[in-house]
N, C-alpha and C positions, 0 to 999 in steps of 0.2 A: 558451398550451397548458397544460392542467391535467395534472399527472403524479402518479400513485400508485406508490409504491415498496414492495417487499417485500424484506426482507433477512434473511440468516442468517450467523452466524459459527461456524466450527469451528476449534479449535486443539488442538495436541498438542505435548508437550515433545520428542518424537522419541525415538530409540532409544539415544542416548548421553548427552545432557546431563541434568543433574539439576534444572535450573530453566528456566523459560520466560520469555525476555526479549521475546517478542512480545506486543503488546496491540492490540486492535481495538475499535472503537466503531461501532455501527449505531443511529442515532437516527431522528428524524422526517425530517430533511433532511440530516444530516451523517453521512458514512461515512469512517472513518479506520483505517488500518493503520500501526503503528509497530513497527519491529524494533530493539530496543536493542542497543548494543554497548559494550564496555568491561568486560565480565565482571560477575558478581554482586558486590555489589548495584548497581553503577553502571549497567549496561545496563538493569536493571529500572526504575531510577529515571528514566533518560532517556526511555524510552518512556512511562512514567507521566506525566511532565511534559508530553510532547507531547500525549497524549490529553486531559489536564486543561486544557491551554491552548486547546483547540479546542471542547470540548463546549458551552460557553456559546452557540455559534452555533446550536445546535438550537432554543433558545427565545428567541433574540435578536429583538427587535422592530425590524424593518428600517425605517429612515427613508426618506423620499422620495429617490430617486436612489441608493439603496443598491447597491453593487457587490459581489457575492458573491466574486469573485476577489480583490479588494482586501482584503476582510474575512478571507478564508482565509489570504492571505499574511501579514496582520498577526498572526493567531493563531500561525502558524509562527514568525514573528520573535520574538514574545513567549516562545515555548517556547525558542528559541535563547538568549535573554537569561537565562532561568531556569536553563537547563542550564549556562551559563557561571558563574552565581553558585553553583550547587551544586558544581561542580568546584573553584571557588576555596575553598570552605569546607572541603574534605577532599582532601588530596593523593592519597588512595587512589582518588579518582574521576577522576584525570587520564586524558584520552582518552575519557571517557564521551560517548556520543552516540546518535543514533537515526536511522533512516530515517523518512520519512513519505510516505504516498500517501493523499491526502484528496480526497473529492468532496463538494461542497456544492450542494444544490439551491437555485437562486435563485427569486425570486417570479415571474419570467417563464417558468419551466419549464426553463431551461437548467441544465446542470451545470458548475460550476467545478472545475477540477483543479489541485492543487499537489502537486508530487512532488520528493523529494530522496532519493538513495541507490539501493540495489539491490533494494528491493522492487519489485513490478510492478503495473500496472493493465492490464486487458484489457477489450475490448468484444466481445461475441458478438452479432452481428446477421445475420439472414437466413442462419443456418447457418454463418457464417464468423467466425473469431477474428482480432482485430486488437489488437496491443499498443499502448496509448495512452500509455505512459510510455517514457522513455529511461533505460537503465541507466547510473548513474554509477559505472562500473567501468573498470578498465584494459583488460579484454578488449573492452569495447564501443568503446573508443578504437581498438584494433587493427582491429576490424571496420569502423569508420568510415573508417579509413585504407586499407582494402583489403588489409591484410596478414594478416588472419585471416578464414576463412570463418565465417559465423554458426553453421553446424552444428558447427563445431569448438570454439566458445567454451565450450560446456558442459563440455568435458573439459580445458580449458587449466589448467595447474598454478597460475596466478595469477587464476583466475576469481573468487575471493573478495576480491580487492583493490579496495576502494571508493575512488573518486576524490573524493567529497564526501559529507558527511552533516551533520545538524544537531548540531553539537558545540560551540556557543558561539563560533564564529568566522564568517568570511565564507563564504557559499555563494550559489549562484545557482540558485534552484528552476526547475523546468520547469513552466510554467503553460499552461493551455488552457481553452477553453470549448466544451462539446458541446451539441448539440441531441438530447436523447433521443427515441427512438421507441418506441411500444408494441411489446412483444416483446423489446426490448433486454435483455441481461444483462451487468452489469459485474462483473468479478472483480478484487478487490484481494488480493494474496498476498505473503507473505514469500518470501525466496529459498530457504527450506526446501522450498517446492513447486517453484518454477521451475528450480532447479538440478538437480532430480531427475526431474521429469516433463516430457516434451517438449510443445511447443505442440500437436502433433497429438493427443496423448493428452488434453490439457486440452480441446481443441475437441470431441473425440469424447465426452468425459464431460459437458460442458455441453449437448451435443445430446441425450444419452441420458437425463439425469435432469432432468425439468422442475421438480421441487420443489427450491428453493434449499438447504434443510437437507440433504436426501438427497444432493444433488450435492456439497455441501461435505464431507460425511462420506465420500463415495466418493473424492474427490480426496485427502483426508488418508490414507485407507486405502491408496491406491495408493502414496503416498510411503513409508509405513511398510513396505509389502510390498517396496519397492525398497531398503530398508535406510537410510532417511533418518537422517543423523547429527545433523541440526539441528532446532531448533524449526520447526514448520510451522503456518501460520495462513492461512485463506482467509476472505474476506468476499465474499459474493455479494449483489448488488443487482439485483432484477428490476423492470423497468418494466412493471407489470401493467395499467396503464390510462393512456391518454393521449387527450385529445380537444381539439379547437379550441374 
């Protein structure tokens, strides 16, 4: 299947913070969102390391038997090693890390996904929104255990507690491979969006705004209108053409 993708990135520092630790990349076949942690300048550096460790995949000449998921995971592992080295160089960077949600288009037309942290990935297909990532958070553990309703997780006092990120240590990424369809829209976003805007509002906005840039701008505007205290970044990827 041949796939043509159209993407847009919109980001804002938010209403309280003075710096933006979110970074995103939209290339020919690689789409990545990274939300740094550890405070300035460490969070900025961690997300920058992640993006720079993956962007080579956009122009990578794939050999026969190339596995996009393996390559994507290798890039995230390389970022993890670089983040460890950067933290070792400067004690002020202790605890630095980043989330990562990345999609890579393979030669066979499939999309490989690697995800770590509390940023999110969604797929909007046939008018319905589906979360394609799993939150690495304490409240998600409570939801999985049945001790917290999903609708209550947004307001839990420990909703920002992340259970794993790319911080130079051991982590277990969530990996998947998807078959994109014409008309699909993929949304990668930092928690500055998903902590503020409900899935129902996201779904309605994706349905209402067909242009990815206008849609991204609208989503960010909604978070700011709701008083977003955090950086907010959205990356929209539209499957604009697909044929056998």
